[in-house]
N, C-alpha and C positions, 0 to 999 in steps of 0.2 A: 513713422518710417525704423529713423533708426533703434528705436527698444522692439521692434521685432525684428530686426537683422541681428541684434546683441543676443534677443530670446533664443535666435535661430540658432544660431552660433552655439551659446549652453546647448539648445535640443540635441545637435548633432555631437556635440563630446559626451552629452549621457547614451545615447544611443546607441553610439557607436563599442562606449565603456561596457554595454551589455549587448552588443554584441558578439562581442569578443567573447565574453562570459561566456553564451549560447556554443559560441563554433569550437572554444576551448571545450568545454565539456563532452558536447555530441561526438565531437571525434577523439576525445577521450573513453567513451561509452556511459559516463556520468548524467545525472537529470541537471537539471539545472530550473525545472520549476517547484513549486510544492516549497515546503519550509527550507530548504538547502542554503545554507551561508558561504559566501566566500570567504575562505580562509586563504593563507599564505603558505605559496610552495615549497617555504624552506621548514618553517616552526609546524605548520599547522595551525595556527592559532585563528581563531574567528577573526574576522575586519569588523571595524567598528565604520558608524559613518566620516570619523578625519583621515581613516584609508581610504573611501573607493570614491573621494572626490575625484572626478576627472580632473584630466592634466594639473591638480592644483597641488593633490596629494604626492604625486608621483616629486612634481617639484621642489615640496614643503621639504620633503624627506629623502631629497638627494635623491632620487629611484633607487632608495631600499626600504625594507622592510622596517615599521616603525620598532616593534621591540629586538628582534632580532638582529636588525642592521645587514640582511643575505641582499641581495642588488636584485632587484623585477627588472623581469624584460622588459626593454626599450620598444616591443614589441605593440605594449600595452598604452603606454604616452602617444605610439605613431599612431596607432588607429584611431583614437580619442581624439588627436588633430586633425585628421588628415579627412573623419565623418564631420567633425565639427567647421572646416573652412569647409568641405563638400556641399550640407547644409545652407551655412551662410551662403553660400555662392549661389544658391540657389532662390532664398528669399529676394536676396538685393538683384537678382533676374526676374523674379515673375511676383513679389510683394505677398499680400495673403490673400491666394488666389488658393483655386483649386487644382492650376495648374502645379502650384507647388506642393501643393496634398499630395500628388499623384508624384511629384518630384521625389521627395522624402518616401514614397513608398516605393520608387524606384530603386534609390541612392540605397537604402536599407538590406534589400535583395538584394545588391549586388556585392552590398560589405560584405554581407554573412554567405554568402555564396563565394566569394575571394576567399575569405580566410579558412573557409571547410575546406578547398581547394587549396590553397597553397601550405595548413597542414597537416590534410592527410590526403592531397588527392584525388579529390571524392567530393561531389556532389550531393546534398542530401535532397532528394525529391519534395520530401514532406518538408522542408522546411521554407523550400522554393515557394510551391501552392499555395500556401495561403496569404502571400502577396501579389498573385497572381488573381487570388479571388476577391481581394480588399482592393486590387488597382481595378478590375473591371465592375465590383459593385459602385465606386465613384466615376465611373462612367457613364452606370445610368442618370447621373445629374447633369451631363448632356444631350439627353435626353436619347433614343432607341438605336438611333442611328450612332453617334459618339461608342454605344457598346456594341457594335455589331463592327466600327473599324474594329473596335479591341478587339475583336476574335479572330475578324481578319487579318490583324496584324501578327496574333499568336498563331495565326496557320504557317503565313508569309513566313515570320525569319523562324519559325519552326523548322518548316520543310526544307527552306536555305541548309542549316546548321545539322538538318538529317543526313541531304545530298555531300555535304560538306565531309560529314561524320565516315558517309559508305566510301568516299574518295579514299579518303587519307585513311583506310585498312587499317585500324586503331590508332592511327596518330590522334583523334579526339575521341572524348567518349559521350556515352547516351547523356550526361549530366550538364553540359555543352547546350544542346537540345532542347531540353527542362530552362534553360537561362533562357536562351533565345525566344523561349517560347514567352517567361515572361516579358520578357522585355516589350516583346512586339506587345502584349494583351495592354501591359500598362502604358504602353508609348504609343500605341496603334500604329498603322502600317511602314510611313513616312518618316515619321520619326526614328521609331525599331527599327526598321531599315538603315534608316544613316548610323544610329549608334553601333551597327553589327559591322559596317563598312571600320567608321572612326576605331573598333576596338581591332579589326584586323589591321591598320594600313598601322596604328600604337603598335603593336604584338611584332610586326613584321617588319616595324625599324630597328624595334627593342633587340630582336634577337638577330639581326645584322648586325650590329652595335658588339653585343654579346660577344657573337662570333668573330668582330676582325679582332676583338680585345683578348682573347683565346681565354673568356671568363665560362665556355658552354662549348658544348662538342656538338657538331649534328643531330648526330643522336639521343642526345638530351633531353629531360621533359621538362620541358614551362608549362605552370599554369595557363591556364588560357582566361580560365575567366577575370581573374583581376584587369584585362588587358579591355574583355568586352564591358565590365566596371568604367573603365574611363574612356572608352567610348560611351556610355552609358551617360556618364557630367560633360565633354566634350560637347553632343547631340542637345543637350539640355542647355547649356549656356548657348552655341552659335547656331542650331538646328535651324530654330524660324528663319536666321537673316540664310544660311547657307540654300537651305530648301526654297524660299519663294528668290530667292536669285537663279536656281536650276527652274524656275514657272512651278512649281507642285506646290500646293497649300499643306502646309503641314497637318491640319487636322486639329479639330477638337480638344481639348480645349489650349493650342498653344498658343492661338493666334487672340483667345478669346480672357480676358479678366478681369 
């Protein structure tokens, strides 16, 4: 288990690095697939393997390009650390199981959507749907009832966010609805619904704190998907206990490992 958890930590950091590249290039209108290579933002030098090791390369070269010494955005390090710790927590919570695999799919989907939301204010539907499809495909491993539960979760969570979007009159966008559909489809009705609730709670508390400290104004726009990502992580870690305490069965695969 220790080896599995450590490998999950490394996997998370690698996924964080890759998804950050996908988000950055997508928002810049650049390709991230095929023969495209990573380059230094300052000198344009093609990066080598030693420059691309998640977390390690940033710390080894003290947050600077190995050649031109230009500073590298600390966001690269933060994304790798956050994703690494998130996958690590999921591995500790569920161990090597289908629950863990679904957790990875959900966390990757929410991290990528959070990054595009932060970088550009947009959620790209075509980046979200593959995660939804993969999550539903994994649900087939639990039988048709688990797959149907995913479809019901997608409809329920999507409808809930759609209603909120319509009531907000521009305060939220259609991309948030697509992300909610993915959350429900991957996690199921109850775990997905709890993730949305926790995301709203985290977002509301954060907004109140920022307003109280005068960091933002009432009409300022805050990216909402990162709060949904926080809700998903909290639901993955504490959702089973919360739902069972309330007398609600979390559904497959969250109680089957």
